[in-house]
C-alpha positions as CSV (number, residue, x, y, z in Angstrom):
1,M,123.3,130.3,99.0
2,A,120.4,131.8,100.8
3,T,119.0,129.8,103.7
4,W,117.2,130.2,107.0
5,K,119.5,131.8,109.7
6,K,118.5,131.7,113.3
7,V,118.3,135.0,115.1
8,I,119.6,134.9,118.7
9,V,117.7,137.3,120.9
10,S,117.4,137.7,124.7
11,G,115.7,134.7,126.2
12,S,116.1,132.5,123.1
13,Q,117.9,129.1,123.0
14,A,121.3,129.8,121.3
15,V,121.9,126.9,119.0
16,L,124.4,127.6,116.3
17,D,125.5,125.5,113.4
18,S,128.9,127.1,113.3
19,L,131.0,129.9,115.0
20,A,134.1,131.5,113.6
21,L,136.4,133.6,116.0
22,D,139.2,135.8,115.1
23,T,141.3,134.6,118.1
24,A,141.3,131.5,120.2
25,L,138.6,131.4,122.9
26,P,140.3,131.5,126.3
27,V,139.9,128.7,128.8
28,A,138.2,131.1,131.3
29,S,135.5,131.6,128.6
30,G,135.0,127.9,128.0
31,G,137.5,127.6,125.2
32,T,140.8,125.8,124.8
33,G,143.0,128.9,124.3
34,A,144.7,127.1,121.4
35,Q,144.5,127.7,117.6
36,S,145.1,124.0,116.8
37,L,145.8,120.7,118.6
38,T,147.9,117.6,117.7
39,D,146.0,115.1,115.7
40,G,145.4,112.0,117.9
41,G,147.2,113.7,120.9
42,V,146.2,113.4,124.5
43,L,145.0,116.8,125.9
44,L,146.8,118.2,128.9
45,G,145.3,120.9,131.1
46,S,147.4,123.9,132.2
47,G,145.2,125.7,134.7
48,T,143.9,128.9,133.0
49,G,146.6,128.5,130.3
50,A,146.0,127.1,126.9
51,I,145.4,123.4,126.6
52,T,148.3,121.5,125.2
53,A,148.6,118.0,123.7
54,L,151.0,115.1,123.9
55,G,152.4,113.8,120.6
56,Q,150.5,111.0,118.7
57,A,151.2,107.7,120.6
58,T,153.0,104.8,118.8
59,N,152.2,101.1,119.2
60,G,151.9,100.1,122.9
61,Q,152.6,103.6,124.3
62,L,150.8,104.6,127.5
63,V,150.4,107.9,129.4
64,V,152.8,107.5,132.3
65,G,152.6,110.0,135.2
66,S,155.5,111.9,136.7
67,T,155.2,113.6,140.1
68,G,155.3,117.4,139.8
69,A,155.5,117.3,136.0
70,D,153.4,116.6,132.9
71,P,152.8,112.9,132.1
72,V,154.7,111.4,129.2
73,L,154.2,108.7,126.6
74,A,156.2,105.5,127.4
75,T,156.1,101.7,126.7
76,L,156.3,98.8,129.2
77,T,159.7,97.0,129.6
78,G,159.9,93.3,130.2
79,G,162.1,91.8,133.1
80,A,163.6,88.4,133.6
81,N,161.7,85.7,131.7
82,I,159.0,88.3,130.8
83,T,158.5,89.5,127.2
84,V,156.4,92.5,126.1
85,T,155.0,92.7,122.6
86,N,153.5,96.0,121.4
87,S,151.0,96.2,118.5
88,A,148.5,98.8,117.1
89,G,146.0,99.2,120.0
90,G,147.3,96.3,122.1
91,I,150.1,95.1,124.5
92,S,150.9,91.4,124.9
93,I,152.8,90.2,128.1
94,A,154.2,86.7,128.3
95,A,156.4,84.7,130.6
96,S,159.2,82.4,129.3
97,G,161.4,79.6,130.8
98,L,159.1,79.2,133.8
99,G,157.6,75.9,135.1
100,S,155.1,74.7,137.8
101,G,155.1,72.1,140.6
102,T,155.8,71.6,144.3
103,V,159.6,71.4,144.3
104,Q,161.0,73.9,146.8
105,S,164.7,73.2,146.7
106,V,167.3,71.0,144.9
107,A,170.5,70.1,146.7
108,A,172.3,69.2,143.5
109,T,171.8,68.9,139.8
110,G,170.4,65.6,138.6
111,T,168.5,63.9,135.7
112,E,165.7,61.4,135.9
113,N,163.9,60.0,132.8
114,G,165.2,63.0,130.8
115,I,164.0,65.6,133.3
116,T,166.8,67.8,134.7
117,L,166.5,69.9,137.9
118,S,169.2,72.4,139.0
119,S,169.4,74.9,141.8
120,D,171.4,78.0,142.5
121,G,172.0,76.7,146.0
122,D,170.3,79.7,147.8
123,S,168.9,78.3,151.1
124,V,166.3,81.1,151.5
125,N,164.9,81.8,148.1
126,P,166.4,79.2,145.7
127,T,166.0,79.5,142.0
128,I,165.1,76.0,140.6
129,T,165.5,75.3,136.9
130,L,163.6,72.5,135.1
131,G,165.0,71.3,131.8
132,G,165.0,68.3,129.5
133,A,162.2,66.2,128.1
134,L,160.3,63.3,129.8
135,A,161.5,59.9,128.4
136,N,162.1,56.2,129.2
137,V,159.1,55.9,131.6
138,T,158.5,52.1,132.1
139,N,155.2,50.3,132.7
140,S,156.2,49.7,136.3
141,Q,156.3,53.4,136.9
142,L,152.7,53.8,135.8
143,S,149.8,53.3,138.2
144,N,147.8,51.6,135.4
145,S,149.9,49.7,132.8
146,S,147.4,47.3,131.2
147,V,143.9,47.1,129.6
148,T,141.5,44.3,130.2
149,I,139.2,43.2,127.3
150,G,136.6,40.5,128.2
151,S,138.7,38.3,130.5
152,T,142.0,39.0,128.7
153,S,144.5,41.4,130.2
154,V,146.7,43.2,127.6
155,A,149.8,45.1,128.8
156,L,150.5,48.5,127.2
157,G,152.8,48.0,124.2
158,A,151.9,44.3,124.0
159,T,150.0,42.4,121.2
160,A,147.1,40.0,122.0
161,A,146.5,37.3,119.4
162,T,143.2,36.2,120.9
163,I,140.5,37.8,123.1
164,T,138.4,35.6,125.4
165,G,135.5,36.3,127.6
166,L,133.5,38.4,125.1
167,T,129.7,37.8,124.5
168,A,127.4,39.4,121.9
169,S,123.9,40.6,122.6
170,G,121.2,42.9,121.1
171,S,121.0,43.8,117.4
172,F,123.7,44.2,114.8
173,S,124.0,46.8,112.1
174,G,126.7,47.0,109.4
175,S,128.2,44.3,107.3
176,F,129.9,40.9,107.7
177,E,133.1,40.0,106.1
178,G,133.9,36.4,105.3
179,N,131.7,33.3,105.2
180,F,128.7,32.7,107.4
181,V,129.6,30.1,110.0
182,G,126.7,28.0,111.3
183,T,124.6,25.0,110.4
184,T,124.6,26.1,106.8
185,N,125.2,29.2,104.6
186,L,122.3,31.5,103.9
187,P,120.4,30.2,100.7
188,D,120.1,32.5,97.7
189,L,116.7,34.2,97.1
190,T,115.2,34.3,93.6
191,D,111.9,35.5,92.1
192,G,108.7,33.5,91.6
193,N,105.5,34.0,89.7
194,G,104.2,37.6,89.9
195,I,107.6,38.8,91.2
196,A,110.0,40.9,89.0
197,D,113.3,39.2,88.2
198,F,115.9,39.5,91.1
199,T,118.5,37.5,92.9
200,Y,119.9,37.9,96.4
201,D,123.0,36.1,97.7
202,G,123.6,38.2,100.8
203,S,126.4,40.3,99.2
204,T,124.4,43.2,97.6
205,T,121.0,44.7,98.2
206,A,118.2,43.5,96.0
207,A,114.7,45.0,95.5
208,V,111.6,42.8,95.5
209,A,108.8,44.2,93.3
210,V,105.4,42.9,92.1
211,E,105.2,42.2,88.4
212,A,102.1,43.1,86.3
213,D,101.3,43.0,82.6
214,G,100.6,46.7,82.5
215,T,97.4,46.1,80.4
216,T,94.9,44.5,82.8
217,L,96.9,45.1,86.1
218,S,99.3,47.9,86.8
219,V,101.7,48.7,89.7
220,G,102.0,52.3,90.9
221,S,103.1,54.1,94.1
222,G,99.7,53.2,95.7
223,G,100.1,49.5,95.0
224,V,98.6,47.0,92.6
225,K,95.4,48.2,90.7
226,V,93.3,47.4,87.7
227,A,94.7,49.3,84.8
228,D,92.5,52.0,83.2
229,A,90.3,50.4,80.5
230,G,92.1,47.1,81.4
231,I,88.9,44.9,81.7
232,T,87.8,43.7,78.2
233,G,85.3,41.1,76.9
234,I,88.1,38.5,77.2
235,Q,88.2,38.9,81.0
236,L,84.4,38.6,81.4
237,N,82.7,35.2,81.6
238,S,79.7,34.7,79.4
239,S,77.6,34.1,82.6
240,V,77.5,37.9,83.1
241,A,75.1,38.3,80.1
242,G,71.5,37.8,81.3
243,A,68.2,38.1,79.5
244,G,68.4,40.6,76.7
245,L,72.2,40.7,76.8
246,A,74.8,38.7,74.9
247,G,78.7,38.6,75.0
248,G,81.5,37.7,77.4
249,S,84.3,35.0,76.9
250,G,86.0,37.1,74.3
251,T,82.9,38.9,72.9
252,A,81.8,42.4,73.6
253,L,78.5,42.8,75.6
254,S,75.5,43.7,73.3
255,V,71.7,44.1,73.6
256,D,69.4,41.8,71.8
257,V,66.6,43.6,69.8
258,D,64.0,42.4,67.2
259,D,64.9,45.2,64.8
260,S,61.2,45.6,64.1
261,S,60.0,47.9,66.9
262,I,63.4,48.5,68.6
263,E,66.7,49.1,66.7
264,I,70.3,50.0,67.5
265,T,71.7,53.0,65.7
266,G,75.4,53.4,66.5
267,D,75.7,53.5,70.3
268,S,72.0,54.4,70.7
269,L,68.9,52.2,71.4
270,N,65.9,53.7,69.6
271,V,62.2,53.0,68.9
272,K,62.2,52.2,65.2
273,A,60.3,54.6,62.9
274,G,56.8,53.1,62.3
275,G,57.6,50.3,64.7
276,V,54.8,50.9,67.1
277,S,51.6,49.3,65.7
278,N,48.0,50.1,66.7
279,A,48.0,46.6,68.3
280,M,50.6,47.8,70.8
281,L,48.4,50.7,71.9
282,S,45.8,50.4,74.6
283,T,43.5,52.7,72.6
284,A,43.7,52.7,68.9
285,G,40.6,54.6,67.9
286,V,39.0,58.1,68.3
287,T,35.3,58.3,68.9
288,T,34.9,61.9,70.1
289,L,34.7,63.4,66.5
290,G,30.9,63.9,66.2
291,S,29.4,60.4,65.8
292,T,32.1,59.2,63.5
293,A,34.7,56.6,64.7
294,L,38.2,57.1,63.3
295,T,41.1,54.7,63.5
296,L,44.7,56.0,63.8
297,G,46.3,56.0,60.3
298,S,42.9,55.9,58.4
299,T,41.3,58.7,56.3
300,A,37.7,59.9,56.8
301,T,36.0,61.5,53.8
302,T,32.9,62.5,55.8
303,V,32.3,63.4,59.4
304,T,28.8,63.2,60.8
305,G,27.2,64.3,64.1
306,L,28.9,67.7,64.3
307,S,26.8,70.5,65.8
308,S,29.3,73.4,65.4
309,L,32.7,74.4,64.1
310,T,34.6,76.9,66.3
311,S,38.0,76.9,64.6
312,T,39.0,80.3,63.3
313,A,41.4,78.7,60.9
314,L,38.8,76.3,59.6
315,V,36.4,79.1,58.8
316,A,38.9,81.6,57.6
317,T,40.9,79.2,55.4
318,N,38.3,76.7,54.2
319,I,35.1,78.7,53.9
320,N,36.3,82.3,53.0
321,N,39.5,81.6,51.1
322,S,39.1,78.2,49.5
323,G,35.4,78.6,48.8
324,L,34.3,75.3,50.1
325,V,31.0,76.9,50.8
326,A,30.5,78.5,47.4
327,N,27.8,81.0,46.5
328,T,26.4,80.8,50.0
329,K,24.9,84.0,51.5
330,I,24.5,84.6,55.2
331,T,21.5,86.7,56.1
332,G,20.2,88.2,59.3
333,S,22.1,89.7,62.1
334,F,25.8,88.9,63.0
335,T,27.6,89.2,66.3
336,G,31.4,89.0,66.4
337,S,34.2,90.2,64.1
338,F,34.8,90.1,60.3
339,V,37.9,88.4,58.9
340,G,39.3,90.1,55.8
341,D,39.6,93.6,54.4
342,G,35.8,94.4,54.3
343,S,35.9,95.1,50.6
344,G,32.6,93.4,50.1
345,L,30.8,95.6,52.6
346,T,28.5,98.3,51.3
347,G,27.3,101.6,52.8
348,V,30.5,102.2,54.8
349,A,32.7,105.3,54.2
350,S,36.3,104.5,53.1
351,T,37.9,108.0,52.9
352,L,38.0,111.0,55.4
353,S,38.6,114.5,53.9
354,F,39.8,117.5,55.9
355,T,40.7,121.2,55.4
356,G,43.2,123.4,57.2
357,D,44.0,127.2,57.3
358,S,45.8,126.4,54.1
359,G,45.5,123.3,51.9
360,T,43.4,120.1,52.1
361,G,44.0,116.4,52.7
362,T,42.4,113.0,52.7
363,V,43.0,109.8,54.7
364,A,42.2,106.3,53.5
365,L,40.4,104.8,56.5
366,K,41.4,101.2,55.8
367,T,45.2,101.9,55.1
368,Q,46.2,105.3,56.6
369,E,46.3,107.1,59.9
370,L,45.4,110.8,60.5
371,A,48.3,112.6,62.3
372,I,47.9,115.9,64.2
373,V,51.4,117.4,64.3
374,A,52.4,120.1,66.8
375,G,54.1,123.4,65.7
376,E,56.3,125.9,67.5
377,G,54.7,126.8,70.8
378,I,52.1,123.9,70.5
379,N,52.1,120.4,72.0
380,T,49.8,117.5,71.1
381,V,49.2,114.4,73.2
382,A,47.1,111.4,72.0
383,G,45.6,108.8,74.4
384,S,42.7,106.4,74.1
385,Q,40.0,108.3,72.1
386,T,41.3,111.8,73.1
387,I,43.8,114.3,71.5
388,T,44.9,117.1,73.8
389,I,46.3,120.3,72.2
390,S,48.2,122.7,74.6
391,A,50.4,125.7,74.3
392,E,54.1,125.6,75.3
393,D,55.8,128.0,77.7
394,A,57.9,130.6,75.9
395,T,61.7,130.4,76.2
396,S,64.6,132.5,74.9
397,T,64.7,130.2,71.8
398,N,61.1,129.1,71.4
399,K,57.9,131.0,70.9
400,G,55.0,130.2,73.3
401,V,52.9,131.5,76.1
402,A,54.6,134.1,78.3
403,S,53.7,136.0,81.4
404,F,54.9,139.5,82.4
405,A,56.0,140.7,85.8
406,A,53.5,143.4,86.9
407,G,56.3,145.4,88.5
408,D,58.3,145.7,85.3
409,F,55.7,145.5,82.5
410,T,52.1,146.8,81.8
411,V,49.8,144.8,79.4
412,S,46.7,146.4,77.8
413,S,44.7,144.9,75.0
414,G,47.6,142.7,74.1
415,A,50.1,145.6,74.1
416,V,53.2,145.3,76.4
417,S,55.0,148.4,77.8
418,L,57.9,148.8,80.3
419,A,56.9,149.9,83.8
420,T,58.1,153.2,85.3
421,D,60.5,151.5,87.9
422,I,62.4,148.4,86.7
423,T,64.4,146.0,88.9
424,I,67.2,144.1,87.0
425,D,68.1,140.9,88.9
426,Q,70.2,139.3,86.1
427,D,73.3,140.2,84.1
428,L,73.0,143.5,82.2
429,T,75.4,144.3,79.4
430,V,75.4,147.9,78.0
431,T,77.3,148.3,74.7
432,R,76.4,152.0,74.1
433,D,76.3,155.1,76.4
434,A,73.7,154.9,79.1
435,T,72.6,157.8,81.3
436,I,70.8,157.0,84.5
437,G,69.3,160.2,86.1
438,R,68.2,158.4,89.3
439,N,69.5,155.8,91.6
440,A,70.1,152.4,90.0
441,L,69.7,149.2,91.9
442,I,71.5,146.3,90.2
443,Q,70.8,143.0,91.9
444,G,72.9,141.0,89.5
445,N,76.3,141.7,87.9
446,L,77.4,145.0,86.3
447,V,79.8,144.4,83.4
448,V,81.8,147.5,82.3
449,Q,83.9,146.7,79.2
450,G,85.5,150.2,79.2
451,T,87.0,152.3,82.1
452,A,84.8,152.8,85.1
453,S,85.3,156.3,86.7
454,F,83.8,157.4,89.9
455,Q,83.6,161.2,90.1
456,H,82.6,163.7,92.7
457,A,82.8,161.2,95.5
458,D,84.7,161.5,98.7
459,N,85.0,157.7,99.4
460,L,84.4,154.5,97.6
461,D,82.5,152.0,99.8
462,V,82.8,148.3,99.0
463,A,80.6,146.1,101.0
464,D,82.4,142.9,99.9
465,R,85.2,141.6,102.2
466,F,87.6,140.9,99.3
467,I,88.4,142.9,96.2
468,R,89.5,140.8,93.3
469,L,91.9,142.5,90.8
470,A,92.6,141.1,87.3
471,S,89.5,138.9,87.6
472,G,89.5,138.4,83.8
473,S,93.1,137.1,83.7
474,T,93.8,133.6,82.6
475,A,97.6,133.8,83.0
476,V,100.1,134.7,85.8
477,G,100.9,138.4,85.9
478,D,101.5,141.5,88.1
479,G,98.8,143.6,89.8
480,G,98.2,145.9,92.6
481,I,97.0,149.3,93.9
482,V,98.5,152.7,92.7
483,V,98.1,156.0,94.6
484,Q,98.4,158.8,92.1
485,Q,100.7,161.7,93.1
486,D,101.2,164.7,90.9
487,G,99.9,163.2,87.7
488,P,98.4,160.0,86.2
489,A,101.9,158.8,85.2
490,N,103.4,159.2,88.7
491,G,102.1,157.0,91.5
492,E,103.1,155.0,94.5
493,A,102.4,151.3,93.8
494,F,101.7,148.4,96.2
495,S,101.7,145.4,93.9
496,Y,102.2,141.7,93.6
497,D,105.3,140.8,91.5
498,A,104.7,137.6,89.6
499,A,108.3,137.1,88.7
500,T,109.4,136.9,92.3
501,T,106.0,135.7,93.7
502,R,106.2,138.5,96.4
503,W,104.3,141.6,97.3
504,S,106.4,144.7,96.7
505,M,106.4,148.5,96.4
506,T,107.8,151.0,93.9
507,G,107.6,154.8,93.3
508,S,107.0,157.0,90.3
509,F,105.0,154.2,88.7
510,D,103.0,154.7,85.5
511,P,100.0,152.4,85.6
512,S,99.5,152.6,81.8
513,T,102.8,150.6,81.3
514,T,103.0,146.8,81.2
515,S,106.3,146.5,83.0
516,Y,106.8,146.6,86.8
517,T,110.1,146.7,88.6
518,P,109.9,146.6,92.5
519,D,112.0,148.9,94.6
520,A,111.4,147.0,97.8
521,F,109.7,143.8,99.0
522,M,107.3,143.2,101.8
523,A,108.6,140.8,104.5
524,A,106.3,137.9,105.4
525,V,106.1,136.2,108.7
526,V,105.4,132.4,108.8
527,E,104.3,130.9,112.1
528,G,105.1,127.3,113.0
529,G,102.2,125.2,114.1
530,A,102.0,123.1,117.3
531,G,105.4,121.4,117.9
532,V,107.0,123.0,114.8
533,N,110.1,124.9,115.9
534,T,112.2,125.0,112.7
535,P,111.5,126.3,109.2
536,A,112.3,123.0,107.5
537,A,108.7,122.6,106.1
538,V,108.2,126.2,105.0
539,V,107.0,126.2,101.3
540,A,109.3,127.6,98.6
541,K,107.0,130.6,98.0
542,Y,108.0,132.1,101.4
543,Q,111.7,131.1,101.2
544,K,112.6,134.7,100.1
545,K,115.2,137.1,101.5
546,G,114.0,139.1,104.5
547,N,111.1,136.7,105.3
548,M,110.9,135.5,108.9
549,F,109.8,132.3,110.6
550,V,108.7,132.1,114.2
551,G,108.6,128.7,115.8
552,A,106.1,127.3,118.3
553,N,108.9,127.8,120.9
554,Q,109.3,131.4,119.8
555,D,112.7,130.8,118.1
556,I,113.1,133.3,115.2
557,Y,114.7,132.6,111.8
558,I,115.3,135.0,108.9
559,Y,115.9,133.9,105.3
560,S,119.1,135.5,103.9
């Protein structure tokens, strides 16, 4: 598989992932001189000779030196009263049959309380052997052979029936067994009024709880409280009902009303319909209507003392429409406005007639509006008492007023002609042959839908910094530059190969074909940024055979 390979050059840091040699690397060159070594073996140096290895050690084996010879693998051996136990990765050394003490010598063999001491009789370095088991040690042989409780001394192994000299103080926790001894036994506790049923005789735990009926009073975690909605008319004394109230002592509270001016409807206290009489009002009459006094609730057929009527509704409804003032004519001058359609007026025009370039029309002044509608190239604006008619600017889709550039057009008596010199600053599309006998300055884009050929020119000068090929393409494809050789079908191509995403070259290329097969590829050099010394982050586009990567530390890699 292709990957990045580091190239080691003079002065570079030689870091290799792997190295394969045909022969073992000698010790003098930094190698071992060996083709293979024992698995788990201890390596032994041999001067300039090849390194050797001891065999794989077994449980408890150590490397043991030997003067003038190679060390060997060996295990420890136990001596007298010493045992050696070997395990995987461990060695256990233990002593057996040995004791401790201050005895230096034993003249003879003897036994005391089951302990036996014996000596080999050596007067310089005697060997003393301790054996047996300690037994039959009497109380007299102990420095402390009794225990004192209170004022009673009890010997080890003895039984005390009574203990004297003990006193009790402080508090007691736990439980008593048996009967209470004293003046009298503890009396039993029972519940009284307001206490839930319980008994306590001192033998078992009993809980004391307050008892409530659950209707008026309730007991919760916070204590005793009045139950929700627990107070009714039964709990209330009749004395709580003052003036205007009744109830208590078993009867719900209520409001006293006369049911003449005030009434109770459901849960609401209301003023009764028609319940407020004129006598209840501080002012029961109206005296401001001309000179006629009116009482609330009464009907007046005539009103005297009025000097004017200013109500529009009164005039419009009662005089004009109902005809309360029948056959009455008003003469003289009038200031104000008329109410109605004006059908009774004379001498006023009711229709407006008008004529256009073609056709005629009329407008009923009382019921219709005259509309002045704009046409193509014409705008109309109405405001207050003014109608403004103006011409629109011409566009590519709308007729209107247009101006002509003096440099491109000449206008005489309404006739428009092209000027001698024309500057085109927009896109120009020529669909037929065009012959330009002089220099042409195109300030916009030149679109050539056929083949553009430049003849009789030594060089092609392009002022732009970049030349874009295949600019009309909407899909990935090949493209490049072809230098023609001895004919139009034989050229040397420098092209981008879309299949491999690489710049490439080929010879004998026919640019009229649609297929392109590279002969060789251009090698790309990717530089590592600050602190980037390996090609790990190089994008896949440049991970191609022959491409190189140069790290910030100047290390060189080639993709192969």
